[in-house]
C-alpha positions in Angstrom: -59.2 39.4 179.7 -59.1 36.5 182.1 -62.1 34.8 180.3 -60.2 35.2 177.0 -57.1 33.5 178.3 -59.1 30.7 179.9 -61.0 30.1 176.6 -57.8 30.2 174.6 -56.1 27.7 177.0 -59.1 25.3 176.9 -59.3 25.4 173.1 -55.5 24.9 172.7 -55.4 21.8 175.0 -58.8 20.6 173.8 -57.6 20.3 170.2 -54.6 18.1 171.2 -56.8 15.1 172.1 -58.9 15.2 168.9 -58.8 12.0 166.9 -56.9 12.2 163.6 -58.5 11.3 160.4 -58.2 7.5 159.8 -56.2 6.4 156.8 -57.7 3.9 154.4 -56.3 0.4 154.1 -54.6 -0.6 150.9 -57.1 -2.3 148.6 -55.2 -5.6 149.2 -55.7 -5.2 152.9 -59.4 -4.5 152.4 -59.8 -7.6 150.1 -58.2 -9.9 152.7 -60.1 -8.4 155.7 -63.4 -8.4 153.9 -62.8 -11.9 152.5 -62.2 -13.2 156.0 -65.5 -11.8 157.0 -67.4 -13.2 154.0 -67.5 -9.7 152.3 -70.0 -8.2 154.8 -72.2 -5.4 153.4 -70.2 -2.1 153.5 -68.8 0.4 151.0 -65.3 -0.7 151.6 -66.0 -4.4 151.2 -68.2 -3.9 148.1 -65.3 -2.1 146.5 -62.8 -4.8 147.6 -65.1 -7.4 146.2 -65.3 -5.6 142.8 -61.6 -5.1 142.6 -60.9 -8.8 143.4 -63.3 -10.0 140.8 -61.9 -7.5 138.2 -58.4 -8.9 138.9 -59.2 -12.6 138.5 -61.7 -12.6 135.6 -59.6 -11.6 132.6 -57.3 -14.1 130.9 -54.6 -14.3 131.9 -55.9 -13.2 135.3 -54.1 -11.1 137.8 -53.5 -12.3 141.4 -56.7 -11.9 143.4 -54.7 -9.7 145.9 -51.2 -8.8 146.8 -49.6 -8.4 150.2 -51.4 -6.2 152.7 -48.6 -3.7 153.5 -50.6 -0.9 155.0 -48.6 1.2 152.5 -51.2 4.0 152.7 -50.5 4.4 156.5 -47.7 6.9 157.1 -44.6 5.7 159.1 -45.5 8.2 161.8 -48.7 6.3 162.5 -46.9 2.9 162.5 -47.4 2.0 158.8 -44.8 1.3 156.2 -45.4 4.5 154.3 -44.9 2.7 151.0 -41.1 2.5 151.5 -40.4 -1.0 152.7 -40.6 -4.4 151.0 -42.3 -7.3 152.7 -40.6 -10.7 152.9 -43.4 -13.2 152.3 -41.1 -16.2 152.8 -41.5 -15.8 156.5 -43.7 -18.3 158.4 -46.0 -15.5 159.3 -47.1 -15.4 155.6 -47.7 -19.1 155.1 -51.4 -18.5 154.9 -50.8 -16.4 151.8 -49.2 -19.4 150.1 -52.4 -21.4 150.6 -54.3 -19.0 148.4 -55.2 -20.5 145.0 -57.2 -19.3 142.0 -59.4 -22.2 140.8 -60.6 -22.3 137.2 -63.5 -24.4 135.9 -64.4 -25.1 132.3 -67.2 -27.5 131.3 -69.4 -28.3 128.4 -72.1 -30.6 127.4 -72.7 -31.6 123.8 -74.3 -34.2 121.6 -71.9 -35.5 118.9 -73.6 -36.7 115.7 -75.1 -40.1 116.1 -73.7 -40.4 119.7 -75.2 -40.0 123.1 -74.7 -36.8 125.1 -71.1 -36.2 126.4 -69.5 -34.0 129.0 -66.0 -32.4 129.2 -64.7 -30.6 132.2 -61.5 -29.5 133.9 -60.5 -27.9 137.2 -57.2 -26.1 137.3 -55.7 -24.7 140.5 -53.2 -21.9 140.2 -51.0 -20.2 142.8 -51.9 -16.8 144.2 -50.0 -15.0 141.4 -51.6 -17.3 138.7 -48.2 -18.3 137.4 -48.0 -22.0 138.4 -51.1 -24.1 137.6 -51.9 -27.7 137.7 -55.0 -29.7 136.7 -56.9 -31.1 139.6 -59.4 -32.9 137.3 -59.5 -33.2 133.5 -62.1 -35.3 131.8 -63.1 -35.5 128.1 -66.0 -37.4 126.5 -67.6 -38.6 129.6 -71.0 -40.3 129.4 -71.9 -38.8 132.7 -72.0 -35.1 133.9 -69.3 -33.8 136.1 -69.6 -34.8 139.8 -71.2 -32.5 142.3 -68.0 -31.9 144.3 -64.2 -32.2 144.0 -61.3 -32.1 146.5 -59.0 -29.1 146.2 -55.3 -29.1 146.8 -55.9 -28.0 150.3 -58.0 -31.1 151.0 -61.3 -29.2 151.3 -64.3 -30.5 149.4 -65.8 -27.9 147.1 -69.1 -28.0 145.3 -68.7 -27.9 141.5 -70.6 -25.3 139.4 -74.1 -26.5 138.5 -74.8 -27.7 134.9 -77.3 -25.9 132.7 -79.7 -28.8 132.2 -80.4 -30.0 128.7 -78.9 -29.1 125.3 -75.4 -28.0 124.4 -73.7 -25.5 126.6 -70.3 -24.2 127.6 -69.4 -22.8 131.1 -66.3 -21.0 132.4 -66.2 -20.1 136.1 -63.6 -19.1 138.6 -63.2 -19.0 142.4 -60.6 -18.2 145.0 -59.5 -20.7 147.7 -57.8 -19.1 150.7 -56.6 -20.0 154.2 -56.5 -17.9 157.3 -53.5 -17.5 159.7 -54.8 -20.4 161.8 -54.8 -22.8 158.8 -58.6 -22.8 158.3 -59.5 -23.0 154.6 -62.4 -21.2 152.9 -63.4 -20.2 149.4 -65.4 -17.7 147.5 -68.4 -18.6 145.4 -68.1 -19.5 141.7 -68.1 -16.5 139.3 -69.0 -16.9 135.6 -66.9 -15.0 133.1 
């Protein structure tokens, strides 16, 4: 009987210290965390990458991500539990306002009896893809688009590569983002 009571007591107190199952991040949290790390190889980051690309490639596109609220984490574990709204006008969220969706369209063509010409445009849209402005817009140039351009944030970004000779049309998209320290980065170009 004494052995039984001792075993029962050890199992009772031993179970208290067991780790609880971890709750998954919101997909928006996963996108931001994985993007900050350059989308390292993992199942979570692979899913986050696919979701981000799926959001930004249709027209009109959706925002690349929303606010990381940890909504999937219950209040008892320190999360919001999906109940609270987040005020993004606070200085803590200034990095989010530096996120832009950048759209590129370009084409090369040979008009009848004229030399080869190039058209291209770079549009930068806010994180919700509501407010957009042209960074560059060129029609009928006798030279191909430049190799780089300067984004709204001031960073120099490499333009998508042309496709060599002949007539062609290209549409590509990327996300420019900043971290909480003000450092800027960007994704690669994605054709759509």
